[in-house]
PDB file of N, CA, C and O in Angstrom:
ATOM      1  N   MET A   1    -186.656   9.914 -23.162  1.00  0.00           N
ATOM      2  CA  MET A   1    -187.020  10.360 -24.584  1.00  0.00           C
ATOM      3  C   MET A   1    -188.672  10.791 -24.031  1.00  0.00           C
ATOM      4  O   MET A   1    -189.383  10.228 -23.198  1.00  0.00           O
ATOM      5  N   PRO A   2    -188.954  12.168 -24.974  1.00  0.00           N
ATOM      6  CA  PRO A   2    -190.576  12.785 -24.474  1.00  0.00           C
ATOM      7  C   PRO A   2    -191.428  12.045 -24.595  1.00  0.00           C
ATOM      8  O   PRO A   2    -192.053  11.564 -23.650  1.00  0.00           O
ATOM      9  N   GLN A   3    -191.668  11.753 -26.034  1.00  0.00           N
ATOM     10  CA  GLN A   3    -193.057  10.499 -25.933  1.00  0.00           C
ATOM     11  C   GLN A   3    -193.105  10.001 -25.415  1.00  0.00           C
ATOM     12  O   GLN A   3    -194.225   9.509 -25.558  1.00  0.00           O
ATOM     13  N   MET A   4    -192.354   9.282 -24.163  1.00  0.00           N
ATOM     14  CA  MET A   4    -192.830   8.833 -23.259  1.00  0.00           C
ATOM     15  C   MET A   4    -193.026   8.967 -21.942  1.00  0.00           C
ATOM     16  O   MET A   4    -192.724   8.090 -21.133  1.00  0.00           O
ATOM     17  N   ALA A   5    -193.563  10.108 -21.633  1.00  0.00           N
ATOM     18  CA  ALA A   5    -193.220  10.619 -20.596  1.00  0.00           C
ATOM     19  C   ALA A   5    -194.850  10.767 -19.913  1.00  0.00           C
ATOM     20  O   ALA A   5    -195.125  11.262 -18.820  1.00  0.00           O
ATOM     21  N   PRO A   6    -195.908  10.114 -21.028  1.00  0.00           N
ATOM     22  CA  PRO A   6    -197.301  10.460 -20.804  1.00  0.00           C
ATOM     23  C   PRO A   6    -197.048   8.930 -19.998  1.00  0.00           C
ATOM     24  O   PRO A   6    -197.032   9.097 -18.778  1.00  0.00           O
ATOM     25  N   MET A   7    -196.903   7.878 -20.301  1.00  0.00           N
ATOM     26  CA  MET A   7    -196.654   6.624 -20.169  1.00  0.00           C
ATOM     27  C   MET A   7    -196.660   6.704 -18.489  1.00  0.00           C
ATOM     28  O   MET A   7    -197.583   6.631 -17.678  1.00  0.00           O
ATOM     29  N   ASN A   8    -194.893   6.928 -18.303  1.00  0.00           N
ATOM     30  CA  ASN A   8    -194.329   6.476 -16.604  1.00  0.00           C
ATOM     31  C   ASN A   8    -195.410   7.703 -15.584  1.00  0.00           C
ATOM     32  O   ASN A   8    -195.543   7.631 -14.362  1.00  0.00           O
ATOM     33  N   TRP A   9    -196.101   8.814 -16.538  1.00  0.00           N
ATOM     34  CA  TRP A   9    -196.953   9.635 -15.971  1.00  0.00           C
ATOM     35  C   TRP A   9    -198.156   8.253 -15.476  1.00  0.00           C
ATOM     36  O   TRP A   9    -198.339   7.968 -14.292  1.00  0.00           O
ATOM     37  N   MET A  10    -198.729   7.675 -16.407  1.00  0.00           N
ATOM     38  CA  MET A  10    -200.122   6.828 -15.849  1.00  0.00           C
ATOM     39  C   MET A  10    -199.012   5.930 -15.352  1.00  0.00           C
ATOM     40  O   MET A  10    -198.893   6.481 -14.257  1.00  0.00           O
ATOM     41  N   MET A  11    -198.117   4.975 -15.325  1.00  0.00           N
ATOM     42  CA  MET A  11    -197.899   3.961 -14.535  1.00  0.00           C
ATOM     43  C   MET A  11    -197.891   4.175 -13.115  1.00  0.00           C
ATOM     44  O   MET A  11    -198.293   3.447 -12.208  1.00  0.00           O
ATOM     45  N   LEU A  12    -197.077   5.911 -13.081  1.00  0.00           N
ATOM     46  CA  LEU A  12    -197.318   6.492 -11.575  1.00  0.00           C
ATOM     47  C   LEU A  12    -198.407   6.490 -10.652  1.00  0.00           C
ATOM     48  O   LEU A  12    -198.627   6.036  -9.529  1.00  0.00           O
ATOM     49  N   PHE A  13    -199.173   7.333 -11.750  1.00  0.00           N
ATOM     50  CA  PHE A  13    -200.660   7.544 -11.587  1.00  0.00           C
ATOM     51  C   PHE A  13    -201.916   5.858 -10.917  1.00  0.00           C
ATOM     52  O   PHE A  13    -202.890   5.944 -10.168  1.00  0.00           O
ATOM     53  N   MET A  14    -201.377   4.669 -11.520  1.00  0.00           N
ATOM     54  CA  MET A  14    -202.156   3.363 -11.353  1.00  0.00           C
ATOM     55  C   MET A  14    -201.292   2.678 -10.544  1.00  0.00           C
ATOM     56  O   MET A  14    -201.714   1.627 -10.063  1.00  0.00           O
ATOM     57  N   TYR A  15    -199.775   3.159 -10.188  1.00  0.00           N
ATOM     58  CA  TYR A  15    -199.871   2.685  -8.776  1.00  0.00           C
ATOM     59  C   TYR A  15    -200.172   3.238  -7.521  1.00  0.00           C
ATOM     60  O   TYR A  15    -200.421   2.696  -6.444  1.00  0.00           O
ATOM     61  N   MET A  16    -200.106   4.394  -7.850  1.00  0.00           N
ATOM     62  CA  MET A  16    -200.248   5.489  -6.997  1.00  0.00           C
ATOM     63  C   MET A  16    -202.251   5.297  -6.369  1.00  0.00           C
ATOM     64  O   MET A  16    -202.717   5.247  -5.231  1.00  0.00           O
ATOM     65  N   ILE A  17    -202.698   5.260  -7.284  1.00  0.00           N
ATOM     66  CA  ILE A  17    -203.972   4.221  -7.085  1.00  0.00           C
ATOM     67  C   ILE A  17    -204.475   2.684  -6.368  1.00  0.00           C
ATOM     68  O   ILE A  17    -205.558   2.217  -6.016  1.00  0.00           O
ATOM     69  N   ILE A  18    -202.977   2.178  -6.371  1.00  0.00           N
ATOM     70  CA  ILE A  18    -203.669   0.789  -6.410  1.00  0.00           C
ATOM     71  C   ILE A  18    -203.272   0.534  -4.662  1.00  0.00           C
ATOM     72  O   ILE A  18    -203.578  -0.364  -3.877  1.00  0.00           O
ATOM     73  N   ILE A  19    -202.362   1.925  -4.505  1.00  0.00           N
ATOM     74  CA  ILE A  19    -201.315   1.808  -3.134  1.00  0.00           C
ATOM     75  C   ILE A  19    -202.925   2.198  -2.466  1.00  0.00           C
ATOM     76  O   ILE A  19    -203.457   1.645  -1.503  1.00  0.00           O
ATOM     77  N   PHE A  20    -203.420   3.193  -3.213  1.00  0.00           N
ATOM     78  CA  PHE A  20    -204.552   3.988  -2.096  1.00  0.00           C
ATOM     79  C   PHE A  20    -205.506   3.173  -1.989  1.00  0.00           C
ATOM     80  O   PHE A  20    -206.139   3.692  -1.069  1.00  0.00           O
ATOM     81  N   MET A  21    -206.322   1.833  -2.410  1.00  0.00           N
ATOM     82  CA  MET A  21    -207.456   1.737  -2.889  1.00  0.00           C
ATOM     83  C   MET A  21    -206.859   0.047  -1.293  1.00  0.00           C
ATOM     84  O   MET A  21    -207.509   0.003  -0.248  1.00  0.00           O
ATOM     85  N   PHE A  22    -205.996  -0.713  -1.474  1.00  0.00           N
ATOM     86  CA  PHE A  22    -204.751  -1.359  -1.003  1.00  0.00           C
ATOM     87  C   PHE A  22    -205.402  -1.101   0.252  1.00  0.00           C
ATOM     88  O   PHE A  22    -206.304  -1.701   0.837  1.00  0.00           O
ATOM     89  N   MET A  23    -204.413   0.439   0.672  1.00  0.00           N
ATOM     90  CA  MET A  23    -204.291   0.847   2.036  1.00  0.00           C
ATOM     91  C   MET A  23    -206.022   1.001   2.543  1.00  0.00           C
ATOM     92  O   MET A  23    -206.494   0.490   3.559  1.00  0.00           O
ATOM     93  N   ALA A  24    -206.615   1.669   1.743  1.00  0.00           N
ATOM     94  CA  ALA A  24    -207.729   2.102   2.093  1.00  0.00           C
ATOM     95  C   ALA A  24    -208.999   0.728   2.711  1.00  0.00           C
ATOM     96  O   ALA A  24    -209.850   0.893   3.585  1.00  0.00           O
ATOM     97  N   SER A  25    -208.771  -0.361   2.036  1.00  0.00           N
ATOM     98  CA  SER A  25    -209.437  -1.638   1.965  1.00  0.00           C
ATOM     99  C   SER A  25    -209.650  -2.591   3.391  1.00  0.00           C
ATOM    100  O   SER A  25    -210.556  -3.164   3.997  1.00  0.00           O
ATOM    101  N   LEU A  26    -207.389  -2.222   3.538  1.00  0.00           N
ATOM    102  CA  LEU A  26    -206.511  -2.378   4.377  1.00  0.00           C
ATOM    103  C   LEU A  26    -207.086  -1.636   5.802  1.00  0.00           C
ATOM    104  O   LEU A  26    -206.618  -2.016   6.875  1.00  0.00           O
ATOM    105  N   ASN A  27    -207.849  -0.845   5.776  1.00  0.00           N
ATOM    106  CA  ASN A  27    -207.744  -0.183   6.950  1.00  0.00           C
ATOM    107  C   ASN A  27    -209.236  -0.348   7.149  1.00  0.00           C
ATOM    108  O   ASN A  27    -209.473   0.099   8.271  1.00  0.00           O
ATOM    109  N   TYR A  28    -210.405  -0.801   6.559  1.00  0.00           N
ATOM    110  CA  TYR A  28    -211.687  -1.100   6.842  1.00  0.00           C
ATOM    111  C   TYR A  28    -211.765  -2.371   6.482  1.00  0.00           C
ATOM    112  O   TYR A  28    -212.771  -2.557   5.798  1.00  0.00           O
ATOM    113  N   PHE A  29    -210.997  -3.528   6.687  1.00  0.00           N
ATOM    114  CA  PHE A  29    -211.222  -4.774   6.768  1.00  0.00           C
ATOM    115  C   PHE A  29    -211.089  -5.161   8.549  1.00  0.00           C
ATOM    116  O   PHE A  29    -211.718  -5.529   9.541  1.00  0.00           O
ATOM    117  N   ALA A  30    -209.477  -4.665   7.921  1.00  0.00           N
ATOM    118  CA  ALA A  30    -208.936  -4.528   9.308  1.00  0.00           C
ATOM    119  C   ALA A  30    -209.624  -4.329  10.789  1.00  0.00           C
ATOM    120  O   ALA A  30    -209.304  -5.052  11.733  1.00  0.00           O
ATOM    121  N   PHE A  31    -210.355  -3.545  10.874  1.00  0.00           N
ATOM    122  CA  PHE A  31    -210.965  -2.681  12.303  1.00  0.00           C
ATOM    123  C   PHE A  31    -211.395  -3.596  13.623  1.00  0.00           C
ATOM    124  O   PHE A  31    -212.240  -3.187  14.419  1.00  0.00           O
ATOM    125  N   MET A  32    -210.788  -4.760  13.758  1.00  0.00           N
ATOM    126  CA  MET A  32    -211.324  -4.926  15.023  1.00  0.00           C
ATOM    127  C   MET A  32    -211.961  -4.611  16.151  1.00  0.00           C
ATOM    128  O   MET A  32    -211.307  -4.414  17.175  1.00  0.00           O
ATOM    129  N   TYR A  33    -213.511  -4.503  16.141  1.00  0.00           N
ATOM    130  CA  TYR A  33    -214.314  -3.892  17.439  1.00  0.00           C
ATOM    131  C   TYR A  33    -213.687  -4.213  19.113  1.00  0.00           C
ATOM    132  O   TYR A  33    -212.542  -4.489  19.471  1.00  0.00           O
ATOM    133  N   SER A  34    -214.361  -4.123  19.539  1.00  0.00           N
ATOM    134  CA  SER A  34    -213.646  -4.101  21.214  1.00  0.00           C
ATOM    135  C   SER A  34    -215.122  -4.148  21.307  1.00  0.00           C
ATOM    136  O   SER A  34    -215.778  -3.129  21.091  1.00  0.00           O
ATOM    137  N   ASN A  35    -216.045  -6.004  21.817  1.00  0.00           N
ATOM    138  CA  ASN A  35    -216.928  -6.191  22.349  1.00  0.00           C
ATOM    139  C   ASN A  35    -216.343  -5.476  23.566  1.00  0.00           C
ATOM    140  O   ASN A  35    -215.243  -5.370  24.109  1.00  0.00           O
ATOM    141  N   SER A  36    -217.711  -4.992  23.755  1.00  0.00           N
ATOM    142  CA  SER A  36    -217.425  -4.147  25.783  1.00  0.00           C
ATOM    143  C   SER A  36    -218.747  -5.176  26.328  1.00  0.00           C
ATOM    144  O   SER A  36    -218.668  -6.083  27.155  1.00  0.00           O
ATOM    145  N   THR A  37    -220.086  -4.662  25.499  1.00  0.00           N
ATOM    146  CA  THR A  37    -221.180  -5.644  25.575  1.00  0.00           C
ATOM    147  C   THR A  37    -220.509  -6.823  26.893  1.00  0.00           C
ATOM    148  O   THR A  37    -220.474  -6.354  28.030  1.00  0.00           O
ATOM    149  N   SER A  38    -220.163  -7.832  26.759  1.00  0.00           N
ATOM    150  CA  SER A  38    -219.657  -8.911  27.278  1.00  0.00           C
ATOM    151  C   SER A  38    -219.351  -8.573  28.796  1.00  0.00           C
ATOM    152  O   SER A  38    -219.851  -9.140  29.768  1.00  0.00           O
ATOM    153  N   SER A  39    -218.435  -7.544  28.808  1.00  0.00           N
ATOM    154  CA  SER A  39    -217.359  -7.193  29.800  1.00  0.00           C
ATOM    155  C   SER A  39    -218.129  -6.133  31.296  1.00  0.00           C
ATOM    156  O   SER A  39    -217.824  -5.863  32.457  1.00  0.00           O
ATOM    157  N   LYS A  40    -219.175  -5.851  30.387  1.00  0.00           N
ATOM    158  CA  LYS A  40    -220.478  -4.939  30.875  1.00  0.00           C
ATOM    159  C   LYS A  40    -221.465  -5.969  32.332  1.00  0.00           C
ATOM    160  O   LYS A  40    -222.238  -6.600  31.611  1.00  0.00           O
ATOM    161  N   LYS A  41    -221.570  -6.106  32.780  1.00  0.00           N
ATOM    162  CA  LYS A  41    -223.149  -6.350  33.641  1.00  0.00           C
ATOM    163  C   LYS A  41    -224.329  -5.768  32.887  1.00  0.00           C
ATOM    164  O   LYS A  41    -224.033  -5.273  31.800  1.00  0.00           O
ATOM    165  N   ASN A  42    -225.642  -5.725  33.250  1.00  0.00           N
ATOM    166  CA  ASN A  42    -226.517  -5.386  32.200  1.00  0.00           C
ATOM    167  C   ASN A  42    -227.613  -5.557  34.183  1.00  0.00           C
ATOM    168  O   ASN A  42    -228.469  -6.258  34.722  1.00  0.00           O
ATOM    169  N   GLU A  43    -226.933  -4.637  34.399  1.00  0.00           N
ATOM    170  CA  GLU A  43    -228.024  -4.787  35.819  1.00  0.00           C
ATOM    171  C   GLU A  43    -229.577  -3.675  36.053  1.00  0.00           C
ATOM    172  O   GLU A  43    -230.039  -2.672  36.596  1.00  0.00           O
ATOM    173  N   PHE A  44    -229.676  -4.129  35.698  1.00  0.00           N
ATOM    174  CA  PHE A  44    -231.758  -2.865  35.686  1.00  0.00           C
ATOM    175  C   PHE A  44    -232.461  -2.996  37.398  1.00  0.00           C
ATOM    176  O   PHE A  44    -232.503  -3.736  38.380  1.00  0.00           O
ATOM    177  N   SER A  45    -232.717  -2.285  37.108  1.00  0.00           N
ATOM    178  CA  SER A  45    -233.141  -1.529  38.929  1.00  0.00           C
ATOM    179  C   SER A  45    -234.503  -1.932  38.932  1.00  0.00           C
ATOM    180  O   SER A  45    -235.279  -1.621  38.028  1.00  0.00           O
ATOM    181  N   LYS A  46    -234.766  -2.504  39.762  1.00  0.00           N
ATOM    182  CA  LYS A  46    -236.207  -2.886  39.338  1.00  0.00           C
ATOM    183  C   LYS A  46    -237.131  -1.629  40.852  1.00  0.00           C
ATOM    184  O   LYS A  46    -237.121  -1.458  42.071  1.00  0.00           O
ATOM    185  N   ILE A  47    -237.792  -1.085  39.562  1.00  0.00           N
ATOM    186  CA  ILE A  47    -238.657   0.257  40.535  1.00  0.00           C
ATOM    187  C   ILE A  47    -240.231  -0.116  40.497  1.00  0.00           C
ATOM    188  O   ILE A  47    -241.007   0.029  39.552  1.00  0.00           O
ATOM    189  N   ASN A  48    -240.587  -0.838  42.284  1.00  0.00           N
ATOM    190  CA  ASN A  48    -241.471  -1.159  43.149  1.00  0.00           C
ATOM    191  C   ASN A  48    -242.419  -0.225  42.608  1.00  0.00           C
ATOM    192  O   ASN A  48    -241.765   0.816  42.681  1.00  0.00           O
ATOM    193  N   TRP A  49    -243.786   0.163  41.999  1.00  0.00           N
ATOM    194  CA  TRP A  49    -244.314   1.441  41.949  1.00  0.00           C
ATOM    195  C   TRP A  49    -245.425   0.734  43.181  1.00  0.00           C
ATOM    196  O   TRP A  49    -245.752  -0.451  43.119  1.00  0.00           O
ATOM    197  N   LYS A  50    -245.814   1.472  44.040  1.00  0.00           N
ATOM    198  CA  LYS A  50    -246.996   1.191  45.318  1.00  0.00           C
ATOM    199  C   LYS A  50    -248.133   2.609  44.643  1.00  0.00           C
ATOM    200  O   LYS A  50    -247.986   3.811  44.422  1.00  0.00           O
ATOM    201  N   TRP A  51    -249.093   1.745  44.532  1.00  0.00           N
ATOM    202  CA  TRP A  51    -250.466   2.742  44.398  1.00  0.00           C
ATOM    203  C   TRP A  51    -251.273   3.013  45.462  1.00  0.00           C
ATOM    204  O   TRP A  51    -252.257   3.739  45.323  1.00  0.00           O
TER     205      TRP A  51
END
């Protein structure tokens, strides 16, 4: 029925928006940072100034 087509398009649009929001939040919150500072030793070369 052509009268029901706008409702069908609206449901499809809402479905796509919900999937997009779910994927965006999954991508944002599920990202794990690799902690590279603990594996690296901080070595500073001390400079002896001789005036």
